[in-house]
Residue frames relative to the residue before (quaternion, step in Angstrom):
aa qw qx qy qz dx dy dz
X 1.0000 0.0000 0.0000 0.0000 0.00 0.00 0.00
X 0.0884 0.8401 -0.5247 0.1052 3.53 0.95 0.92
X 0.7998 0.2783 -0.2202 0.4842 3.56 -1.00 0.87
X 0.6480 0.4759 -0.3331 0.4926 3.57 1.24 -0.12
X 0.5841 -0.5837 0.4306 0.3643 3.53 -1.20 0.50
X 0.5145 -0.6328 0.4880 0.3111 3.55 -1.17 0.65
X 0.3200 -0.7276 0.5750 0.1940 3.54 -1.03 0.81
X 0.1576 -0.7858 0.5950 0.0611 3.55 -0.82 1.05
X 0.1642 -0.7910 0.5831 0.0854 3.58 -0.80 0.99
X 0.0581 0.7853 -0.6159 0.0256 3.55 -1.08 0.66
X 0.1375 -0.7809 0.6060 0.0637 3.53 -1.18 0.59
X 0.1367 -0.7572 0.6323 0.0902 3.53 -1.00 0.84
X 0.6489 -0.5414 0.3600 0.3952 3.55 -1.09 0.68
X 0.8330 0.1942 -0.1680 0.4901 3.55 -0.89 1.01
X 0.6739 0.4614 -0.3005 0.4926 3.60 1.24 0.12
X 0.5339 -0.5865 0.4881 0.3642 3.53 -1.25 0.35
X 0.6087 -0.5356 0.4211 0.4064 3.56 -1.24 0.33
X 0.0714 -0.7880 0.6105 0.0342 3.54 -0.88 0.92
X 0.2566 -0.7632 0.5814 0.1166 3.52 -1.12 0.71
X 0.0864 -0.7999 0.5918 0.0496 3.55 -0.85 0.91
X 0.3992 -0.7156 0.5331 0.2106 3.53 -1.18 0.64
X 0.7603 -0.3507 0.2029 0.5076 3.56 0.31 1.24
X 0.8145 -0.1946 0.1750 0.5178 3.56 -0.72 -1.10
X 0.5237 0.6400 -0.4194 0.3745 3.59 1.23 -0.12
X 0.4374 -0.6648 0.5236 0.3043 3.59 -1.12 0.56
X 0.3646 0.7328 -0.4766 0.3210 3.55 0.78 1.11
X 0.1147 0.8122 -0.5566 0.1315 3.54 -0.13 1.27
X 0.1120 -0.7729 0.6232 0.0417 3.55 -1.01 0.91
X 0.5282 -0.6215 0.4676 0.3406 3.56 -1.13 0.58
X 0.7910 -0.0296 0.0499 0.6091 3.59 1.00 -0.87
X 0.0742 -0.7646 0.6378 0.0557 3.55 -1.17 0.63
X 0.1378 -0.7715 0.6183 0.0586 3.55 -0.84 1.04
X 0.0913 0.8042 -0.5805 0.0889 3.56 -0.85 0.94
X 0.2655 -0.7401 0.5952 0.1661 3.54 -1.14 0.72
X 0.6499 -0.5048 0.3059 0.4787 3.57 1.28 0.22
X 0.7337 0.3624 -0.2094 0.5352 3.58 1.25 -0.38
X 0.8052 0.0698 -0.0175 0.5887 3.56 0.93 -0.88
X 0.3088 -0.7511 0.5668 0.1387 3.53 -1.30 0.51
X 0.0890 -0.7199 0.6833 0.0837 3.51 -1.22 0.69
X 0.1856 -0.7952 0.5724 0.0743 3.58 -0.71 1.11
X 0.1262 -0.7907 0.5975 0.0431 3.56 -1.11 0.75
X 0.0568 -0.7573 0.6505 0.0100 3.51 -0.94 1.02
X 0.1878 -0.7892 0.5781 0.0877 3.60 -0.89 0.92
X 0.0802 -0.7740 0.6279 0.0110 3.55 -0.79 1.10
X 0.3732 -0.7867 0.4445 0.2100 3.62 -0.47 1.13
X 0.7168 0.4763 -0.2587 0.4386 3.60 1.11 -0.48
X 0.6456 -0.4771 0.4216 0.4217 3.50 -1.39 -0.17
X 0.1554 -0.7664 0.6159 0.0956 3.55 -1.12 0.70
X 0.2948 -0.7670 0.5474 0.1585 3.56 -0.81 1.01
X 0.7915 0.0461 -0.0075 0.6094 3.58 1.18 -0.62
X 0.6201 -0.5626 0.3842 0.3890 3.59 -1.15 0.48
X 0.0794 0.7697 -0.6281 0.0817 3.54 -0.99 0.90
X 0.1273 -0.7927 0.5948 0.0396 3.58 -0.78 1.07
X 0.4422 -0.7294 0.4646 0.2377 3.56 -0.69 1.13
X 0.6424 -0.5093 0.4057 0.4043 3.56 -1.27 0.38
X 0.6371 0.5342 -0.3206 0.4538 3.58 1.00 -0.83
X 0.6592 0.4947 -0.3056 0.4768 3.61 0.95 -0.86
X 0.6337 0.5202 -0.3329 0.4658 3.60 1.00 -0.75
X 0.6362 0.5143 -0.3244 0.4748 3.59 1.03 -0.78
X 0.6414 0.5156 -0.3210 0.4688 3.58 1.00 -0.80
X 0.6298 0.5314 -0.3287 0.4615 3.60 0.97 -0.85
X 0.6783 0.4935 -0.2881 0.4619 3.57 0.95 -0.89
X 0.7103 0.4812 -0.2627 0.4415 3.58 0.90 -0.94
X 0.8340 0.2538 -0.0828 0.4828 3.60 0.89 -0.93
X 0.2140 -0.8077 0.5182 0.1823 3.60 1.22 -0.35
X 0.0290 0.8269 -0.5606 0.0337 3.62 0.64 1.05
X 0.6175 -0.5481 0.4075 0.3902 3.56 -1.18 0.52
X 0.7898 -0.0838 0.0796 0.6023 3.57 1.08 -0.75
X 0.2052 -0.7208 0.6444 0.1522 3.51 -1.28 0.54
X 0.1657 -0.7586 0.6237 0.0902 3.55 -0.87 1.02
X 0.0886 -0.7470 0.6552 0.0700 3.55 -1.10 0.76
X 0.1561 -0.7970 0.5805 0.0586 3.57 -0.32 1.29
X 0.0605 0.7845 -0.6065 0.1143 3.54 -0.91 1.02
X 0.6720 -0.5190 0.3375 0.4064 3.59 -1.22 -0.05
X 0.8670 0.2022 -0.0411 0.4536 3.60 0.86 -0.83
X 0.7022 0.5242 -0.2878 0.3865 3.60 0.89 -0.90
X 0.0301 -0.7828 0.6208 -0.0299 3.55 -0.95 1.00
X 0.4249 0.6716 -0.4984 0.3464 3.57 -0.07 1.31
X 0.2562 -0.7393 0.5954 0.1823 3.56 -1.31 0.17
X 0.0418 -0.7713 0.6349 0.0161 3.54 -1.04 0.86
X 0.3685 -0.6894 0.5638 0.2665 3.58 -1.30 0.06
X 0.0031 0.7666 -0.6410 0.0367 3.55 -0.93 1.00
X 0.8373 -0.0417 -0.0235 0.5446 3.58 -0.74 1.07
X 0.6698 -0.5377 0.2663 0.4375 3.55 0.97 0.99
X 0.6108 0.5092 -0.3602 0.4878 3.59 1.19 0.50
X 0.4611 -0.6707 0.4934 0.3067 3.60 -1.02 0.70
X 0.1055 -0.7466 0.6549 0.0508 3.53 -1.08 0.87
X 0.1160 -0.8252 0.5527 -0.0033 3.54 -0.44 1.30
X 0.1967 -0.7628 0.6111 0.0775 3.54 -0.67 1.22
X 0.0005 -0.8246 0.5595 -0.0840 3.55 -0.59 1.19
X 0.4467 -0.6545 0.5295 0.3029 3.59 -0.92 0.86
X 0.6284 -0.5903 0.3556 0.3609 3.59 -0.97 0.85
X 0.6392 0.5541 -0.3386 0.4120 3.60 0.95 -0.78
X 0.7321 0.3874 -0.2244 0.5134 3.61 1.17 -0.50
X 0.3710 0.7972 -0.4355 0.1926 3.60 1.28 -0.02
X 0.7169 0.4609 -0.2856 0.4382 3.62 0.62 -1.03
X 0.6709 0.4761 -0.3337 0.4603 3.67 0.77 -0.82
X 0.6368 0.5355 -0.3301 0.4459 3.60 1.05 -0.71
X 0.6401 0.5089 -0.3270 0.4737 3.61 0.96 -0.80
X 0.6665 0.5075 -0.3072 0.4515 3.57 0.85 -0.97
X 0.6255 0.5505 -0.3346 0.4401 3.59 0.95 -0.83
X 0.7414 0.4076 -0.2310 0.4805 3.59 0.83 -0.97
X 0.6159 0.5456 -0.3517 0.4464 3.59 1.09 -0.59
X 0.7280 0.4343 -0.2328 0.4767 3.59 1.07 -0.70
X 0.3890 0.7560 -0.4642 0.2482 3.63 1.23 -0.07
X 0.7662 0.3670 -0.1918 0.4913 3.59 0.94 -0.87
X 0.5434 0.6211 -0.4048 0.3939 3.58 1.28 -0.08
X 0.1371 -0.7809 0.6069 0.0561 3.55 -0.90 0.98
X 0.2248 -0.7803 0.5723 0.1143 3.57 -0.85 0.99
């Protein structure tokens, strides 16, 4: 990942793992990486009526250009593009199958 900012992970007692982008206010709930590409995950506990991407998520998109950003929530099921990257809003009940589907897109058997 030459030329990209280093991802720093930290965990505080009782909190989920969060990832920050150095000095940027770019925090993600989860980051999946195979060393070449990144999938970022943000979890929103409430219902969403329309797509909304936080300032922190936008900073993360700019700093790391992940292959995809997932925003898990209770209700919204749609995809938008932010900074030329897909942002997929997925209801929590469909979260795991959706991650697996996109993680395996580049895998050839």
